[in-house]
C-alpha positions as CSV (number, residue, x, y, z in Angstrom):
1,M,75.9,57.5,112.1
2,P,76.0,58.5,115.4
3,A,75.5,61.6,116.6
4,W,79.1,62.5,117.7
5,E,80.1,61.4,114.7
6,W,78.0,64.1,112.9
7,A,79.3,66.6,115.2
8,L,82.6,65.5,114.5
9,D,81.8,66.0,110.5
10,I,80.5,69.3,111.0
11,V,83.3,70.6,113.5
12,G,86.1,69.4,110.5
13,A,83.7,71.3,108.0
14,V,83.5,74.2,110.4
15,L,87.6,74.5,111.1
16,L,88.2,73.8,106.7
17,L,86.1,76.7,106.0
18,A,88.5,78.9,108.6
19,L,90.9,78.1,106.9
20,L,90.3,78.7,103.3
21,Y,88.5,82.0,104.5
22,G,91.9,82.8,105.8
23,I,94.2,81.3,102.5
24,S,91.6,83.3,100.4
25,L,92.0,86.6,102.6
26,I,96.2,85.9,102.5
27,V,95.9,85.5,98.8
28,R,93.8,89.1,98.3
29,R,96.4,90.6,99.7
30,R,98.8,89.6,97.8
31,F,96.9,90.4,94.5
32,L,96.3,93.6,95.8
33,A,100.1,94.3,96.5
34,R,101.2,93.3,93.4
35,H,102.0,97.0,92.2
36,G,103.1,97.6,95.0
37,G,101.4,100.8,96.6
38,T,99.7,99.3,99.3
39,F,99.5,101.0,103.2
40,E,97.4,100.0,106.0
41,L,94.4,102.7,106.5
42,S,91.6,103.2,108.1
43,Y,88.4,104.7,106.8
44,R,85.7,106.5,109.1
45,V,82.3,105.5,108.3
46,R,80.2,107.4,111.0
47,S,81.4,110.4,113.4
48,E,78.2,110.6,115.3
49,H,79.8,109.5,118.1
50,P,83.0,110.3,118.6
51,G,86.2,107.5,118.9
52,R,83.3,105.4,116.8
53,G,82.8,104.3,113.4
54,W,86.7,102.9,112.1
55,L,86.7,100.2,109.3
56,L,90.5,98.8,109.2
57,G,90.8,98.5,106.1
58,I,94.2,98.5,103.2
59,G,94.8,102.0,100.8
60,R,96.2,102.0,97.5
61,Y,97.7,104.2,95.3
62,S,96.3,103.9,91.4
63,G,96.7,106.5,89.3
64,Q,94.7,109.7,90.3
65,S,93.5,108.0,92.8
66,L,93.4,106.2,96.3
67,E,91.3,103.0,96.9
68,W,90.2,101.5,100.1
69,F,89.9,98.1,100.4
70,R,88.0,96.3,103.5
71,I,90.9,94.2,105.4
72,F,88.4,91.0,105.6
73,S,85.8,91.1,102.9
74,L,87.5,88.6,99.3
75,S,86.1,91.9,97.0
76,P,88.8,92.5,94.5
77,R,87.5,95.5,94.4
78,P,88.0,98.9,96.1
79,K,85.3,99.2,98.6
80,R,85.7,103.7,98.3
81,V,87.5,105.5,95.7
82,W,88.8,109.0,96.1
83,A,89.8,111.2,93.4
84,R,93.0,113.1,94.1
85,E,91.6,116.0,92.8
86,L,89.0,116.3,95.2
87,L,91.3,115.6,97.7
88,E,92.7,118.2,100.3
89,Y,94.4,117.5,103.7
90,S,93.9,119.7,107.0
91,G,95.4,118.5,109.6
92,R,96.8,115.0,111.9
93,R,95.3,114.7,115.2
94,A,96.3,111.4,117.7
95,P,93.7,109.4,118.1
96,A,91.7,110.1,121.1
97,G,89.8,107.9,123.9
98,T,88.1,104.6,122.2
99,E,89.7,105.6,119.1
100,E,93.5,103.8,119.8
101,M,91.3,100.2,120.5
102,S,89.4,100.9,117.0
103,L,92.5,101.5,115.0
104,Y,95.9,99.5,114.5
105,D,98.9,100.6,116.8
106,G,100.6,103.4,115.9
107,H,98.5,105.0,113.1
108,V,97.1,108.7,113.6
109,V,94.1,110.6,112.0
110,A,94.2,112.9,108.9
111,S,91.3,115.1,109.0
112,C,90.4,116.0,105.1
113,H,87.6,116.9,103.1
114,Y,86.6,115.0,99.8
115,G,84.1,117.1,97.8
116,G,83.1,119.3,100.6
117,E,82.6,116.9,102.9
118,A,84.4,115.7,105.8
119,L,86.9,112.8,105.6
120,E,88.4,111.2,108.3
121,I,91.0,108.3,107.6
122,A,93.7,107.1,109.9
123,M,97.2,105.7,109.0
124,S,101.0,105.5,109.8
125,E,103.2,108.4,109.9
126,A,105.3,107.1,107.3
127,S,102.2,106.3,105.3
128,L,101.0,109.6,105.7
129,T,104.2,111.2,104.9
130,G,103.9,109.5,101.4
131,F,100.0,110.0,101.7
132,Q,100.9,114.3,101.7
133,S,103.5,113.6,99.0
134,W,100.7,112.2,96.7
135,L,98.3,114.6,96.9
136,E,101.3,117.4,96.1
137,S,102.7,115.7,93.7
138,G,99.5,116.4,91.0
139,P,100.1,115.8,87.4
140,P,101.3,118.3,84.9
141,G,98.3,121.4,84.7
142,T,97.0,120.7,87.9
143,D,96.4,123.8,90.1
144,W,99.0,124.4,92.3
145,N,97.3,127.0,94.3
146,R,95.2,124.3,96.4
147,R,96.2,123.8,99.8
């Protein structure tokens, strides 16, 4: 078989794998959203350098926790899970500098604390309103004196 036929077969296989990967991402997103409550949510992994360390993802409310899934992963399991009772909202700010390029358009950065540790997540204004409502609407018997 000539070399150009091998090259053509390799290019075809790579295109087929890319198509299958794209379809798998769409199916996964539908699978995660089947019960509703999903939204675009970015998570800041590293905060050593200003404006850097953001990962794009999907957030989902699941009972008493907020689950975060990486956007380009095929895993059906969340990468991070934050329990409502340990999560505390501190404030919000607009993306600054290079953060504007790292985050989805129109998102704001929410500063939180999780178990005493600083946590930054970014979401749309509407999702932030829903996030604040979710935090405040704990189940009966929760501590209402919490911020």
